[in-house]
C-alpha positions in Angstrom: -50.5 35.2 20.0 -52.0 32.5 22.4 -49.7 30.5 25.0 -51.9 27.5 26.3 -51.3 26.2 29.3 -51.9 22.4 30.0 -52.4 21.9 33.7 -54.8 19.3 34.6 -54.8 16.3 37.0 -51.8 14.5 35.3 -49.9 17.7 36.0 -51.1 17.7 39.6 -50.2 14.1 40.1 -46.8 14.9 38.9 -46.2 18.0 41.0 -47.1 15.8 43.9 -44.6 13.3 42.9 -42.0 15.9 42.7 -42.9 17.6 46.2 -42.9 14.0 47.6 -39.3 13.3 46.2 -37.9 16.7 47.5 -39.2 16.0 50.7 -37.6 12.5 50.6 -34.3 14.3 49.6 -34.6 16.9 52.5 -35.4 14.0 55.1 -32.4 12.1 54.2 -30.1 15.3 54.0 -31.0 16.2 57.6 -30.6 12.6 58.6 -27.3 12.6 57.4 -26.2 15.8 59.0 -27.1 14.2 62.4 -25.2 11.0 61.9 -22.7 11.6 59.1 -22.9 10.4 55.7 -20.5 7.6 56.5 -22.4 6.4 59.4 -25.7 6.9 57.2 -24.1 4.7 54.4 -23.3 1.9 57.0 -26.4 2.3 59.3 -29.1 4.2 57.4 -29.9 1.7 54.7 -33.3 3.0 55.0 -32.4 6.7 54.5 -30.0 5.7 51.5 -33.2 4.0 49.9 -35.2 7.1 50.4 -32.4 9.2 48.4 -32.7 6.4 45.7 -36.3 6.5 45.6 -36.3 10.4 45.6 -33.9 10.5 42.5 -36.0 7.7 40.7 -39.3 9.6 41.2 -37.8 12.9 40.1 -36.4 11.3 37.0 -39.5 9.6 36.0 -41.8 12.8 36.9 -39.4 14.8 34.3 -39.4 12.2 31.8 -43.4 12.1 31.9 -44.0 15.9 32.0 -41.3 16.4 29.1 -43.0 13.8 27.2 -46.4 15.5 27.7 -45.2 18.9 26.8 -43.3 17.7 23.6 -46.3 15.6 22.3 -49.3 17.6 23.1 -51.5 19.5 20.7 -53.8 22.4 20.7 -57.1 22.2 18.4 -56.7 25.7 16.7 -59.1 25.4 13.9 -61.7 23.6 11.6 -61.7 23.9 7.7 -64.3 22.6 5.4 -63.1 23.4 1.7 -65.3 22.7 -1.4 -64.4 23.0 -5.0 -66.9 25.5 -6.5 -69.1 24.0 -9.0 -68.4 24.9 -12.7 -65.3 27.2 -11.8 -61.8 25.6 -12.2 -59.2 26.6 -9.5 -61.8 28.1 -7.1 -63.0 26.7 -3.5 -65.7 27.8 -0.8 -63.8 27.7 2.5 -65.5 27.6 5.9 -63.1 28.5 8.5 -63.7 28.2 12.2 -60.9 29.6 14.6 -61.4 28.2 18.1 -61.0 30.6 20.8 -59.8 30.4 24.6 -60.4 32.6 27.6 -59.0 35.8 26.0 -60.1 35.2 22.2 -63.5 34.7 20.9 -64.2 31.6 18.5 -64.6 33.0 15.0 -66.6 31.6 12.2 -65.5 33.0 8.6 -66.3 32.3 5.1 -63.8 32.8 1.9 -63.6 32.1 -1.7 -60.0 31.0 -2.3 -58.5 30.6 -5.6 -56.5 27.2 -6.0 -56.8 23.5 -5.8 -55.4 23.5 -2.2 -55.8 25.8 0.9 -52.8 27.0 2.6 -53.4 28.0 6.4 -50.3 29.8 8.1 -49.3 30.5 11.5 -46.8 32.1 13.6 -45.2 29.9 16.0 -43.0 30.7 19.2 -41.3 27.6 19.9 -40.6 27.3 23.7 -37.5 25.3 25.3 -38.4 21.7 26.1 -38.0 22.5 29.9 -40.6 25.0 29.6 -42.9 22.8 28.1 -42.4 20.3 30.7 -43.7 22.7 33.1 -47.0 22.6 31.4 -46.8 25.6 29.1 -47.3 25.1 25.3 -45.5 26.8 22.5 -47.4 30.1 21.3 -49.1 30.4 18.2 -51.4 32.7 16.2 -53.4 31.8 12.8 -52.6 34.4 10.4 -53.2 33.9 6.7 -55.3 31.7 4.6 -54.6 31.5 0.5 -54.7 29.0 -2.2 -52.2 27.2 -4.3 -52.6 25.5 -7.9 -51.7 22.0 -8.3 -50.2 22.9 -11.6 -47.7 25.4 -10.0 -49.1 28.4 -11.8 -49.2 31.3 -9.3 -52.6 32.5 -8.2 -53.7 35.9 -8.8 -55.6 36.4 -5.3 -53.7 38.1 -2.5 -53.3 36.3 0.8 -56.1 36.8 3.2 -55.2 37.9 6.7 -56.4 36.7 9.8 -56.5 37.8 13.3 -54.7 41.0 12.2 -52.0 39.6 10.2 -48.5 39.0 11.0 -46.6 42.1 10.2 -45.7 43.1 13.8 -44.6 39.4 14.3 -42.1 39.7 11.5 -40.9 43.1 12.2 -40.2 41.8 15.7 -38.3 39.1 14.4 -35.9 41.3 12.8 -34.8 42.9 16.0 -34.9 39.5 17.9 -37.4 41.2 20.4 -39.5 38.1 20.3 -36.4 35.9 21.5 -36.8 36.0 25.4 -33.8 33.6 26.8 -34.0 31.0 28.5 -37.6 30.5 27.4 -37.9 30.9 23.7 -36.1 28.4 21.6 -37.4 29.8 18.3 -39.9 31.8 16.3 -41.0 31.5 12.7 -44.0 31.3 10.3 -45.4 27.9 9.4 -48.0 26.7 7.1 -50.4 23.7 6.4 -51.4 22.6 2.8 -54.1 20.3 2.0 -56.5 19.6 -0.7 -60.4 20.2 -0.3 -62.3 18.3 2.3 -63.1 18.5 6.1 -60.2 19.1 8.5 -59.2 19.7 11.9 -56.2 21.9 12.3 -53.8 21.4 15.3 -50.6 23.3 16.7 -48.1 21.1 18.2 -44.8 22.3 20.1 -43.2 23.4 16.8 -45.7 23.2 14.0 -49.3 23.8 12.4 -50.5 20.5 11.1 -54.0 18.8 10.1 -55.7 15.6 9.9 -59.3 14.6 8.3 -62.1 15.6 10.6 
C-alpha cells in the first residue's frame, strides 16, 4: 500500500502562513493579559487588527490546503491496450505501474480477454483534515482483467498485481484497516476503458483514467 505525501513549496508557504498567524494570536493574547481585554478593545486597535488578521490567515490557509488535499491526484499507471488482429474479444495490454521511494517501477505485458480492460485498486480514503496536512489517500493496484461489450462473462481469471488484494479484504472484515480518526473508509475501486493509450490516476477516493 502506497501513502503518498505531498509536501512542496506550496505546503511550506502555507505552513509559514499558519505559523505567522499563530504568532500573531500569541502576541495579541499576551498583550491582552497585560492591559486587559476591555482596555485592549478600547485602546489596542492594532492588537485587535492582529487577531482578525491571524484568524483570516488561518482560515485561508486551511481552505487552500484542504482544496489541495481533496483535488490532488497521483499518477499510478500507464496502459496501452491494443486489440489482437484476427481475434475477437482479445487485447494485448502493456501496463506500467509507477513506483516510488519504496517500490520499483514495473513494466508488464498481458493478453486480456475482452473488449474493455479493467484495472482495480485498493483505496484507503483518509479524512479530509488528514489530506489537508499533505497526506494523500493510500492505494495499491491489485488486478487487471477484461470485460466484453456484449455482457457475456469472460473465461479468463483475473490477473493479480502487486501480490493481489486478499490480505486487504481479510483485514477489512475485521476492520483492522480502520484507524480512527485518520481513515474515513477502505474499499476496492476499478476503472474500465476501451482499447487505447491511457494514464491512470489515483485521487482522494477513486482510481480514474484519461487518454494519454
